[in-house]
LUMZA-231874 format. One record per residue (C-alpha): x, y, z; residue in one letter. Coordinates in steps of 0.001 Angstrom, whole numbers, padded with zeros to 6 digits, always signed. Each point is the difference from the previous one (the first is absolute). Layout:
BEGIN
XYZA
...
//
This chain:
BEGIN
+095751+217192+096607M
-000297+002265-002699P
-003749+000535-001303R
-000579+000773-003740I
-002982+001443-001353L
-001521-001326-003267I
-002087+001748-002013L
-002232-001759-002639S
-003144-000789-001453T
-001961-002591+001878T
+000382-002194-003084T
+003506+000209-000138G
+002351-003267-001184Y
+002760+000903+001993Q
-001615-000072+003633L
+000573-003398+001257R
+003587-000614-001226S
+001044+003506+001668F
-002029-001450+003041A
+002265-003304-000554E
+002890+002349-000540S
-000728+001766+003335A
-000695-002503+002110A
+003475-001844-001143R
+002322+003344+000491A
-001604+001023+003131G
-001604+002963-001351I
-003674+000887+001253D
-002164+001050-002844L
-002811+002783+000504M
-002483+000516-003098L
-001495+003015-001616A
-002733-001055-002093T
-002848+001475-002269D
-002357-002268+002148R
-003541+001104+000663C
+000771+002215+003107H
-003900-000533+001528Q
+000949-003428+000788L
+001982-000749+003071D
+003025-001763-001094D
-001920-002270-001889P
+002926-002349-000891W
+001660+000052+003452R
+003581+001139-000935D
-000228+003271+001522G
+000699+002257-003246A
-001106+003247-000035V
-002370+000422-002398A
+001278+002850-002521V
-001761+001975-003625R
+003167+000325-001942F
-001807+003154-001653H
-000316+001493+002937E
+003548+000334+001159E
-000208+002593+002726A
-002634-001828+001975A
+001662-003395-000592S
+003396+001328+001437T
-001757+001372+002479A
-001698-003597+000918A
+003441-001236-000180V
+001885+002331+001944V
-002557-000074+002968E
+000324-003967+000060A
+003914+000227-000080A
-000825+001687+003540K
-000799-003757+001278E
+002043-001948-002413R
+003283+002176-001363P
+000710-000564-003151I
+004044-000220-000940H
-000654-000929-003624G
-002023+000718-003187V
-001053-001889-003306L
-002400+000347-002446P
-001258-002887-002193L
-001146+000909-003512G
-000218+003603-001913D
-003198+001443+002034R
+001797-000138+003831P
+003075+001528-001049V
-001070+003696+000668P
-001567-000620+002957L
+003144-001731+000841A
+001992+003164-000529A
-002448+001569+001885R
-000216-002425+003143V
+004243-000273+000035A
+000434+004043+000279A
-002977+000583+003026A
+001617-002989+001744L
+004057+001564-000782G
+000451-003401-001932L
+002242-000987-002526R
-001535+000310-003398G
-000644+001216-003308N
-000940+004071-000399P
-003654+000904-000675L
+000797+001298-003254H
+001886-002692-001079A
-002686-002478+001037A
-002864+001575-002145Q
+002604+000222-003038A
+000800-003511+000226S
-003417-001070+000206A
-001440+002148-003099N
+001148-000721-003424K
-000332+003429-001527T
+001932+001648+003016L
+002816-002672-000066A
+000632+000399-003899R
-000253+004348+000411S
+002917-001193+003031R
+002169-001990-002277F
-000193+001855-002751A
+001345+002940+002291A
+002883-001875+000989A
+001216-000898-003428G
-001495-003492-000173L
-001045-000985-003362P
-004397-000193-000022V
-001968-000394-003038P
-002374+002989-000559W
-003186-000339+002040F
-002834+002145+000872V
-003168-000233+001838E
-003619-000802-001778V
-002993+001804+001115P
-003269-001852-000298P
-000981+000533-003517G
+002848+001454-001582D
+002314-002033-002189T
+001009+002879-002010E
+003023+000936+001476D
+002511+000739-002915P
+002977-001537+002252R
-001554-003469-000289I
+002132-002428-002376Q
-000171-003567-001077Y
+000830-002203+001580P
-000848+000690+003372C
-000980-001678+002932V
-003195+001286+002568I
+000289+000226+003754K
-002710+000251+002366P
+002406+002472+002831V
-002177-001589+002863G
+000665-003790-000922L
+002767-002329+000297S
+001035-003248-000852G
-000555+000468-003801S
-003788+000307+000414R
-001536+002278-002438G
+003378+000329-001743V
-001077-000847-003669I
+002695+000612-003695R
-001639+001936-002561A
+001714+000545-003330D
-002334+002493-001982S
-002947+002883+001288R
-002431-003139-000595A
+001656-002117+002761Q
+000928+002741+002017L
-004180+000814-000164D
-001122-003394+000604A
+002465-000160+003457A
-000365+002998+001175L
-004013-001017+000279L
+000918-003390+001292Q
+002151+001572+002245V
-002458+002393+001416R
-002480-002525+000768T
+002316-001663+002035L
+000555+003247+001901L
-003667+000332+000305S
-000429-003615+002073R
-001493+000266+003600K
+003231-001903+000993D
+002158+002547-001539V
-001935+003178+001213R
+000186-001525+003241A
+003763+000126+000557A
-000408+003765-000305R
+003235+000637-000980T
-000334+003966-001368G
+001080-001451-003595L
-002968-002217-000993E
-000156+002246-002985D
+003698+000373-000763T
+000984-001425-003243I
+003736+000613-001161L
+001045-000909-003561V
+003604-000818-000656E
+002207-001291-002739G
+000501-003350-000519F
+003492-001134+000871I
+001394-002660-002250D
+002318-002378+002502G
+000053-002870+002579R
-001661+000881+003600E
+001970-000497+003152F
-000624+000108+003833A
+002386+001112+002340V
-000725-000932+004058E
+001954+001577+002719G
+000167+002437+002561V
+000700+003447+000944L
+001943+001698+003127T
+001029+003572+000297A
-000876+000314-004166G
+002177-003106-000900S
-000764-002788-001931L
+000562-003928+001052R
-001588-002009-002887A
-000642-003085+000739F
-000734-001310-003408A
-000423+000926-003468I
-003005-002355-001495F
-000151-000913-003283D
-003268+000029-001721K
+000317-002772-002495P
-003082+000309-002089D
-000702+003329-002292P
-002423+002514+000959L
-000485+002199-002712D
-004192-000202+000397G
-002666+000556-000578P
-000060-000890+003626Y
+002859-000196+001861F
-000485-003395+002553E
+003044-001169+001787E
+000414-003187+000697T
+004041-001058+000810I
+002565+001473+002306Y
+003528-001541-000223V
+003208+000984+001669T
+002763+000416-000576P
+000100+001651-002755S
+001146-001029-003293G
+000735+003441-001212L
+003820+000966-000612P
+001705+001572+003648L
-000026+003437-001632D
-003478+000026-000849Q
-001115-001194+003487Q
+002374+002833+000795A
-001452+002526-002094A
-003690-001194+001720I
+001359+000421+003359L
+000991+002963-000329E
-003360+001468-001830H
-001671-001502+002882V
+001983+001834+002414Q
-000534+003415-002002R
-003822-000606-000200A
-000027-000623+003712A
+001829+002940+000650S
-001979+001955-002804A
-002983-000849+002490L
+001551+000880+002703G
-000322-003388+001841L
+002436-000576+002872T
-001313-002846+002327D
-001476-003356-000275G
-000589-002662-003021P
-000357+001129-003649L
-001259-002296-002708H
+001152+001894-003509A
-001393-000866-003290E
+002122+000972-003248C
+000425-001187-003498R
+003079-000233-001995V
+000120+000485-004300G
+002565+001317-002287T
-000670+003840+001334Q
+001040-001170+003865G
-001835-000556+003072V
-003791+001681+000605F
-000684-000279+003603M
-003773-000621+000549L
-000755-000155+003293E
+002353+000503+003825A
-002865-001173+002179A
+001017+000595+003499A
-001520-003814+000949R
+000922-003357-000064P
-000583-002361-003103I
-003804-001116+000120G
-001825-002916+000224G
+001716-003104+001169L
+003154+000860-002241C
+002228+000982+003125A
+000215-003884+000827R
+002023-000541-003163V
+002571+002029+001802L
+002408-001471+003035Q
+003222+000776+002035F
+002643-001425+001278D
+001360+001371+003456G
+000640-000249+003295A
+000269-004130+001016P
-002389+000878+002884A
-002497+001306-002241T
+000708-002346-003280G
-001976+000793-002821R
-002563+003133-000047I
-002743+001603-002408S
-000431+003133-001342L
-002568+000744+002495E
+002626-000536+002713E
+002522+001978-001966I
-002162+002982-000127L
-001368-000055+003582L
+003528-000534+001435R
+000808+003294-002073H
-003211+001756+001380A
+000876-000298+003291A
+003291+001536-000542D
+002184-003387+000467A
+003229-000961-002259D
-000857-001964-003372I
+003356+000494-001576S
+000696-004067+001387I
-002215-001159-002382Y
+000436-001098-003299K
-002676-001196-002727R
+000514-003954-000431E
+002372-001229-002984S
-002344-001830-001967Q
-002724+001065-002221A
-003343+001110+000852A
-003495+000239-002305A
-003349+000895+000788V
-003149-000442-002602M
-003379+002057+000904M
-002343-002092-001559I
-001722+001732-002671P
-003670-000165-000368I
-001118-001909-003134P
-003954+001458-000103K
-002272+001689+001978R
-002486-001969+002248G
-000478-001637+002942L
+002639-002466+001574L
-001223-003496+000357K
+003200-001793+000525R
+003765-000133-001244V
+001267-003439-000949D
+003213-001400-000179G
+001804+001685+003061V
+002111-002942+001013D
+000794-000916-003645L
+001253+003869+000289A
+001808-000220+002905S
+001866-003384-001045A
+002070+002067-002809V
+003779+000134+000969P
+000351+003184+001308G
-003320+001086+001167I
+000091+001052+003619E
-003312+000433+000381E
-003629+000578-001771V
-002315+002059+001751R
-003216+000921-001191I
-001253+003254+001493T
-003398+000304-001727A
-003189-001121+002259K
-002872-002457-001016K
-002458+001794-001886D
+001867+003304-000268Q
-000661+002234-003450L
+003309-000028-001579L
+000668+002534-003120E
+002557+000756-002025R
+002425+003105-000939L
-000728+002961-000443P
-002718-000649+002754E
+001563-002767+002435A
+001248+001128+003159G
+001293-003317+001084S
+002054-003502-001208Y
-001377-003159-000039L
+003132-001414+002568G
+003575-000266+000015F
+002833-002047-001436I
+003200-000282+001938F
+002947-001128-001480A
+003689-000548+001194R
+003434-001518-001215G
+003075+000663-001721P
-000684+001693-003456D
-002317+002910-000415S
-000968-001496-003418G
-001094-003516+001440G
-002115+001508+002251L
-001945+001939-002488V
-000408-003438-002104T
-001033-001450+003246A
-002737+002142+000902L
-001269+000047-003560K
-000334-003598+000306A
-001742+000078+003130A
-002292+002467-000909H
-000955-002220-003122A
-001041-003118+002743R
-002860+002333+001770L
-003144-000574-001495R
-002541+003356+000785F
-003647-000862+000173H
-001732+003684+000032I
-003725+000505-000807E
-001237+002725-001755T
-001827+002526+002103A
-003002+002001-001046L
+000522+003743-000658T
-003347+001751+001451I
-000310+003124-001981V
-000852+003233+001809G
+001272-001564+003354A
//
């Protein structure tokens, strides 16, 4: 039985989905997570305790554990584990991305520099040190992006110098928070400012094998993402773009992956497409986040039936042939349920009503009772997910919005303790 190492934060949404898919595929999972290393296996799952900011020591810990439990493949979940996954794969002689490529894919500034060097369109961009907004290269409108954060967290559009100053203050306040500093990415104080790209956003989900991209889906993001914040809500596939524009997106994603030096493993890419062409936003060496992977299902061998994206990625990591698996013919979509206001979640009503909307497959509330909810740009999570499946992409978008309209969120205002 092949054993695949999953590197993830302890709070990752996806671990249970991968565990279920591994059991179905006959694959043994081994976990390496950023849990407390002082406790002896507190979750009783045999995971290796690692620190993503201590890559050498963490690699050594995994290599030592692999002496008793041989590892046949490595798979990172989320941006933070990507560089460590590259180190571990190299140390164990397994297929994976080169370390320099993994580091560039997880760093917005490095990625844009590599894209530009490869001749890909990129907006102007500049890193802004603390206390400095005087860089003459800054023009408007622009977008502020903390290099060490992901998922649109801290991303703000500014249309003037006054808005830029206010946005930078807001972002630096976010970056000073204990939960952000605790991540210790080494990028906590680095802020990128880049030109705003007018256009629509799209995502591509796929996998790389020896540098060659196999795209599983192009996702349309039907809601405009023009700021001031950039909260993603709906992903729907297949794309409604003309085939020539879809081909152009896939060409740019392949070029972006090559520019970074990525070679093997999952790829989640984001781009904006407008009158000036395709602009790559990211080419991340990890799967799509949250529970969104559930939107993709694949048909293959009769013996296996329909399988999930997680199972596809596990089989790929185990060096199995995944060419027989093709994405289902139906359209599919997911809504990442936005948070309406800051506060403590008390309950969500209307889940049954939302689930009854034609085309809706599942409504999953992932936020917990009394959890503190925050809106973007501070937010680091969603309320939950709504999944839809059917014959028509446009109809699924309508169904998702209808289902969301039936939900009622009861959120109490949370007290803010000054100086805490």
